Backbone as JSON Lines, residues from 0, in Angstrom:
{"i":0,"aa":"X","n":[-0.61,-7.54,-17.64],"ca":[-1.66,-8.18,-16.86],"c":[-1.85,-6.87,-16.24]}
{"i":1,"aa":"X","n":[-3.06,-6.78,-16.18],"ca":[-4.63,-5.33,-14.82],"c":[-3.94,-5.69,-13.74]}
{"i":2,"aa":"X","n":[-3.6,-4.39,-13.43],"ca":[-3.95,-4.42,-11.84],"c":[-4.82,-5.65,-11.05]}
{"i":3,"aa":"X","n":[-5.47,-4.56,-10.49],"ca":[-6.22,-5.5,-9.2],"c":[-6.61,-4.77,-7.74]}
{"i":4,"aa":"X","n":[-5.27,-3.85,-8.08],"ca":[-5.08,-2.94,-6.46],"c":[-5.98,-1.46,-7.32]}
{"i":5,"aa":"X","n":[-6.85,-1.52,-5.73],"ca":[-7.15,0.32,-6.55],"c":[-6.11,1.38,-6.48]}
{"i":6,"aa":"X","n":[-6.92,2.16,-7.52],"ca":[-5.26,3.22,-6.99],"c":[-6.36,3.99,-6.16]}
{"i":7,"aa":"X","n":[-5.95,5.22,-5.09],"ca":[-7.14,5.58,-4.72],"c":[-5.84,7.4,-5.34]}
{"i":8,"aa":"X","n":[-6.82,9.32,-4.34],"ca":[-6.46,10.06,-4.86],"c":[-5.94,10.2,-3.45]}
{"i":9,"aa":"X","n":[-5.64,11.29,-3.26],"ca":[-5.68,12.55,-1.66],"c":[-6.9,12.39,-2.07]}
{"i":10,"aa":"X","n":[-7.67,12.54,-2.06],"ca":[-9.5,12.77,-2.12],"c":[-9.98,11.55,-0.7]}
{"i":11,"aa":"X","n":[-10.02,10.11,-1.26],"ca":[-9.47,8.83,-1.43],"c":[-9.36,8.28,0.18]}
{"i":12,"aa":"X","n":[-7.57,9.24,0.76],"ca":[-6.87,8.69,1.38],"c":[-7.45,9.52,2.61]}
{"i":13,"aa":"X","n":[-8.11,11.01,2.37],"ca":[-9.03,11.6,3.22],"c":[-10.54,10.85,3.8]}
{"i":14,"aa":"X","n":[-11.48,10.3,3.25],"ca":[-11.82,9.44,3.78],"c":[-12.15,8.13,4.24]}
{"i":15,"aa":"X","n":[-10.41,7.34,3.19],"ca":[-10.5,6.12,3.79],"c":[-10.25,6.19,5.69]}
{"i":16,"aa":"X","n":[-8.66,7.75,5.53],"ca":[-8.94,7.83,7.4],"c":[-9.19,7.91,8.36]}
{"i":17,"aa":"X","n":[-11.03,8.28,8.29],"ca":[-12.35,8.11,9.21],"c":[-12.5,6.4,8.59]}
{"i":18,"aa":"X","n":[-11.98,6.12,9.37],"ca":[-12.75,4.38,9.11],"c":[-11.86,3.89,9.81]}
{"i":19,"aa":"X","n":[-12.47,2.55,10.69],"ca":[-11.65,2.1,11.26],"c":[-10.68,0.81,10.58]}
{"i":20,"aa":"X","n":[-10.91,0.35,9.4],"ca":[-10.17,-1.03,8.87],"c":[-8.52,-0.47,8.21]}
{"i":21,"aa":"X","n":[-7.64,-1.3,9.11],"ca":[-6.4,-1.39,8.89],"c":[-6.44,-1.11,7.06]}
{"i":22,"aa":"X","n":[-5.04,-0.55,6.84],"ca":[-4.65,-0.05,5.27],"c":[-3.4,-0.46,5.07]}
{"i":23,"aa":"X","n":[-3.28,-0.9,3.72],"ca":[-1.8,-1.51,3.38],"c":[-1.31,0.07,2.22]}
{"i":24,"aa":"X","n":[-0.64,0.44,2.2],"ca":[-0.94,1.77,1.0],"c":[0.66,1.16,0.34]}
{"i":25,"aa":"X","n":[0.37,1.0,-1.64],"ca":[1.59,1.21,-2.15],"c":[2.0,1.99,-2.98]}
{"i":26,"aa":"X","n":[3.01,2.44,-2.54],"ca":[3.2,4.43,-3.02],"c":[4.19,3.55,-4.39]}
{"i":27,"aa":"X","n":[3.88,4.12,-5.39],"ca":[4.38,3.27,-6.64],"c":[5.08,4.62,-7.75]}
{"i":28,"aa":"X","n":[5.28,3.32,-8.87],"ca":[4.81,4.91,-10.6],"c":[5.29,4.24,-11.82]}
{"i":29,"aa":"X","n":[3.8,3.91,-12.98],"ca":[3.72,2.88,-13.88],"c":[5.06,2.78,-14.55]}
{"i":30,"aa":"X","n":[5.77,3.74,-14.67],"ca":[7.49,3.57,-14.87],"c":[8.63,2.91,-14.17]}
{"i":31,"aa":"X","n":[7.91,2.55,-12.48],"ca":[9.04,1.67,-12.1],"c":[8.59,0.04,-12.17]}
{"i":32,"aa":"X","n":[10.0,-0.45,-12.39],"ca":[9.81,-2.28,-12.78],"c":[9.48,-3.12,-11.58]}
{"i":33,"aa":"X","n":[10.51,-1.97,-10.12],"ca":[9.92,-2.97,-8.88],"c":[9.08,-2.86,-8.15]}
{"i":34,"aa":"X","n":[7.9,-1.62,-8.73],"ca":[6.29,-1.32,-8.38],"c":[5.87,-1.61,-9.13]}
{"i":35,"aa":"X","n":[6.25,-2.35,-10.26],"ca":[5.05,-3.54,-10.5],"c":[5.31,-4.8,-10.74]}
{"i":36,"aa":"X","n":[6.45,-5.04,-9.74],"ca":[6.21,-6.21,-8.72],"c":[5.74,-6.52,-7.52]}
{"i":37,"aa":"X","n":[5.93,-5.44,-6.65],"ca":[5.51,-5.01,-5.46],"c":[4.44,-5.25,-5.47]}
{"i":38,"aa":"X","n":[3.25,-4.52,-6.5],"ca":[1.86,-4.51,-6.99],"c":[1.81,-5.57,-7.66]}
{"i":39,"aa":"X","n":[2.61,-6.58,-7.83],"ca":[2.05,-7.91,-8.78],"c":[1.88,-9.27,-7.37]}
{"i":40,"aa":"X","n":[2.76,-8.56,-6.47],"ca":[2.61,-9.09,-5.61],"c":[1.28,-9.65,-4.39]}
{"i":41,"aa":"X","n":[1.12,-7.86,-4.32],"ca":[0.26,-7.55,-3.38],"c":[-0.69,-8.11,-3.89]}
{"i":42,"aa":"X","n":[-0.63,-8.37,-5.5],"ca":[-2.47,-8.31,-6.05],"c":[-3.12,-9.58,-5.04]}
{"i":43,"aa":"X","n":[-1.5,-10.96,-5.99],"ca":[-1.61,-12.01,-5.23],"c":[-2.45,-12.41,-3.85]}
{"i":44,"aa":"X","n":[-1.91,-11.79,-3.05],"ca":[-2.09,-11.75,-1.96],"c":[-3.28,-10.78,-1.02]}
{"i":45,"aa":"X","n":[-4.22,-10.58,-1.3],"ca":[-4.54,-9.54,-1.16],"c":[-6.23,-10.12,-1.01]}
{"i":46,"aa":"X","n":[-6.63,-11.39,-1.46],"ca":[-7.58,-11.96,-0.72],"c":[-7.49,-12.2,0.37]}
{"i":47,"aa":"X","n":[-6.42,-12.36,0.45],"ca":[-5.84,-13.37,1.86],"c":[-6.57,-12.6,2.76]}
{"i":48,"aa":"X","n":[-6.33,-11.2,2.39],"ca":[-7.51,-10.22,3.6],"c":[-7.82,-9.1,3.62]}
{"i":49,"aa":"X","n":[-9.52,-10.25,2.4],"ca":[-9.86,-9.37,2.23],"c":[-11.4,-9.13,3.72]}
{"i":50,"aa":"X","n":[-12.02,-8.18,4.04],"ca":[-12.6,-7.86,4.91],"c":[-12.07,-7.48,5.58]}
{"i":51,"aa":"X","n":[-10.55,-7.49,6.53],"ca":[-9.58,-7.79,6.62],"c":[-8.64,-5.87,6.51]}
{"i":52,"aa":"X","n":[-7.72,-5.76,5.74],"ca":[-7.72,-4.88,5.61],"c":[-7.38,-4.12,4.17]}
{"i":53,"aa":"X","n":[-7.87,-3.07,3.59],"ca":[-7.74,-2.75,2.71],"c":[-6.37,-1.98,2.34]}
{"i":54,"aa":"X","n":[-6.36,-2.38,0.74],"ca":[-4.92,-2.68,0.49],"c":[-5.35,-1.36,-0.79]}
{"i":55,"aa":"X","n":[-4.57,-0.57,-0.96],"ca":[-4.51,0.63,-2.29],"c":[-3.55,0.48,-2.44]}
{"i":56,"aa":"X","n":[-3.27,1.58,-4.13],"ca":[-1.49,1.57,-5.05],"c":[-1.6,3.58,-4.83]}
{"i":57,"aa":"X","n":[-0.35,3.84,-4.82],"ca":[-0.69,5.54,-5.01],"c":[-0.14,5.77,-5.52]}
{"i":58,"aa":"X","n":[-0.06,5.9,-7.1],"ca":[1.02,6.58,-8.2],"c":[1.73,8.22,-7.97]}
{"i":59,"aa":"X","n":[2.67,8.07,-7.6],"ca":[3.43,9.62,-6.57],"c":[3.69,10.59,-7.64]}
{"i":60,"aa":"X","n":[3.35,9.84,-9.42],"ca":[3.72,10.85,-10.59],"c":[2.16,12.05,-9.73]}
{"i":61,"aa":"X","n":[0.99,11.39,-9.51],"ca":[0.12,11.75,-9.62],"c":[-0.32,12.71,-8.21]}
{"i":62,"aa":"X","n":[0.12,12.17,-7.71],"ca":[-0.23,12.29,-6.49],"c":[1.06,12.37,-5.53]}
{"i":63,"aa":"X","n":[1.5,12.89,-6.56],"ca":[3.06,14.08,-4.82],"c":[2.83,14.73,-3.94]}
{"i":64,"aa":"X","n":[1.85,15.56,-3.39],"ca":[0.83,15.48,-2.07],"c":[0.66,14.22,-0.7]}
{"i":65,"aa":"X","n":[0.14,13.14,-1.73],"ca":[0.7,12.58,-0.92],"c":[1.68,11.34,-0.6]}
{"i":66,"aa":"X","n":[2.84,11.97,-1.34],"ca":[3.99,11.17,-1.18],"c":[4.93,12.0,-0.31]}
{"i":67,"aa":"X","n":[4.25,13.63,-0.71],"ca":[5.4,14.3,0.21],"c":[4.75,14.7,1.65]}
{"i":68,"aa":"X","n":[3.35,14.25,2.33],"ca":[3.24,14.34,3.71],"c":[3.41,12.4,3.91]}
{"i":69,"aa":"X","n":[3.66,11.83,2.78],"ca":[3.62,10.14,4.25],"c":[5.82,10.3,3.9]}
{"i":70,"aa":"X","n":[6.93,10.91,3.61],"ca":[8.02,10.51,3.82],"c":[7.89,10.64,2.9]}
{"i":71,"aa":"X","n":[7.48,9.65,1.66],"ca":[8.15,8.73,0.75],"c":[9.39,9.47,-0.2]}
{"i":72,"aa":"X","n":[10.35,8.86,-0.23],"ca":[12.05,9.2,-0.82],"c":[11.89,7.9,-1.77]}
{"i":73,"aa":"X","n":[11.39,6.49,-1.73],"ca":[11.67,5.97,-2.97],"c":[10.72,5.01,-2.66]}
{"i":74,"aa":"X","n":[10.44,3.95,-4.12],"ca":[9.84,3.1,-4.98],"c":[10.66,2.34,-4.79]}
{"i":75,"aa":"X","n":[9.63,1.31,-4.79],"ca":[8.09,1.02,-3.99],"c":[8.33,1.23,-2.03]}
{"i":76,"aa":"X","n":[7.5,1.3,-2.02],"ca":[6.59,2.02,-0.76],"c":[6.09,0.82,0.02]}
{"i":77,"aa":"X","n":[5.95,-0.15,0.81],"ca":[4.66,0.04,1.44],"c":[3.81,0.39,2.58]}
{"i":78,"aa":"X","n":[3.55,1.02,2.7],"ca":[2.83,1.51,4.24],"c":[1.93,0.26,5.22]}
{"i":79,"aa":"X","n":[1.75,0.74,5.65],"ca":[0.81,-0.35,6.88],"c":[0.59,-0.12,7.93]}
{"i":80,"aa":"X","n":[-0.91,-0.06,8.05],"ca":[-1.56,0.58,8.85],"c":[-2.49,0.36,10.05]}
{"i":81,"aa":"X","n":[-2.02,0.69,10.71],"ca":[-3.84,0.11,11.7],"c":[-5.4,0.68,11.67]}
{"i":82,"aa":"X","n":[-4.71,2.73,11.14],"ca":[-4.83,3.7,10.88],"c":[-5.28,4.41,11.86]}
{"i":83,"aa":"X","n":[-4.01,4.65,13.07],"ca":[-4.17,4.83,13.79],"c":[-2.53,5.86,13.59]}
{"i":84,"aa":"X","n":[-1.62,4.87,13.46],"ca":[-0.69,4.89,13.33],"c":[-0.59,4.5,12.22]}
{"i":85,"aa":"X","n":[1.0,4.86,11.43],"ca":[1.68,3.71,10.03],"c":[2.66,2.46,11.44]}
{"i":86,"aa":"X","n":[2.24,1.86,11.34],"ca":[3.15,0.27,11.85],"c":[3.61,-0.1,11.11]}
{"i":87,"aa":"X","n":[4.36,-0.04,10.17],"ca":[5.34,-1.03,9.13],"c":[5.24,0.13,7.69]}
{"i":88,"aa":"X","n":[6.64,0.01,7.55],"ca":[6.79,0.51,5.93],"c":[7.75,-0.82,5.59]}
{"i":89,"aa":"X","n":[7.14,-1.37,4.44],"ca":[8.07,-1.7,3.76],"c":[9.45,-1.21,2.11]}
{"i":90,"aa":"X","n":[10.61,-0.97,2.15],"ca":[10.72,-0.34,0.94],"c":[11.7,-0.46,-0.28]}
{"i":91,"aa":"X","n":[11.27,-0.91,-1.24],"ca":[11.87,-1.28,-2.29],"c":[11.09,-3.35,-2.84]}
{"i":92,"aa":"X","n":[11.32,-3.61,-2.86],"ca":[10.58,-5.11,-3.37],"c":[10.9,-6.48,-1.98]}
{"i":93,"aa":"X","n":[9.48,-6.6,-1.92],"ca":[9.86,-7.31,-0.69],"c":[9.46,-8.79,-1.33]}
{"i":94,"aa":"X","n":[10.07,-10.04,-0.49],"ca":[9.59,-11.43,-1.0],"c":[7.91,-11.14,-0.27]}
{"i":95,"aa":"X","n":[6.6,-12.2,-1.22],"ca":[6.01,-12.71,-0.23],"c":[6.17,-12.81,0.49]}
{"i":96,"aa":"X","n":[6.49,-13.56,1.33],"ca":[5.89,-14.16,2.59],"c":[6.84,-12.36,3.53]}
{"i":97,"aa":"X","n":[7.54,-11.85,3.6],"ca":[7.33,-10.78,4.88],"c":[6.36,-9.63,3.97]}
{"i":98,"aa":"X","n":[6.3,-9.75,3.36],"ca":[4.54,-9.21,3.15],"c":[3.59,-9.24,3.91]}
{"i":99,"aa":"X","n":[3.69,-10.68,3.94],"ca":[2.23,-11.49,4.65],"c":[2.22,-11.05,5.59]}
{"i":100,"aa":"X","n":[3.39,-11.54,5.95],"ca":[3.28,-11.04,7.62],"c":[3.5,-9.69,7.89]}
{"i":101,"aa":"X","n":[4.04,-8.77,7.17],"ca":[3.53,-7.65,7.62],"c":[2.36,-7.01,7.74]}
{"i":102,"aa":"X","n":[1.58,-7.94,6.69],"ca":[-0.07,-7.44,7.31],"c":[-0.85,-7.67,7.95]}
{"i":103,"aa":"X","n":[0.02,-8.79,8.07],"ca":[-0.68,-10.14,9.32],"c":[0.05,-9.42,10.65]}
{"i":104,"aa":"X","n":[0.52,-8.38,10.66],"ca":[1.24,-7.71,12.49],"c":[0.04,-7.68,12.56]}
{"i":105,"aa":"X","n":[-0.68,-7.06,12.03],"ca":[-1.76,-5.56,12.51],"c":[-2.87,-5.63,11.97]}
{"i":106,"aa":"X","n":[-3.39,-6.91,11.3],"ca":[-4.54,-7.65,12.13],"c":[-4.77,-8.29,13.31]}
{"i":107,"aa":"X","n":[-4.07,-9.05,13.39],"ca":[-4.2,-9.58,14.91],"c":[-4.84,-8.47,15.94]}
């Protein structure tokens, strides 16, 4: 199954941090089985947040600088941000309801 999440680079992330739209960033790697599960869950729920939250993935093998910048030590990690501060971090595979609730927390 091909992912519906847009993969972004460090340059694209820098541009996105200048917007006011909240973001959810999935730090993952192609070889990581748990990452594929997390990506699938986010792909299933992303339309629920269309226009409210931008959801992206970052391949930490291709973008190690971003991994380092955010202090990511375990994959998958989902950072949810109101674009001013990181509001939440979910590490590992989490159930769909927890991911939805976490993202919803920055939309309210």
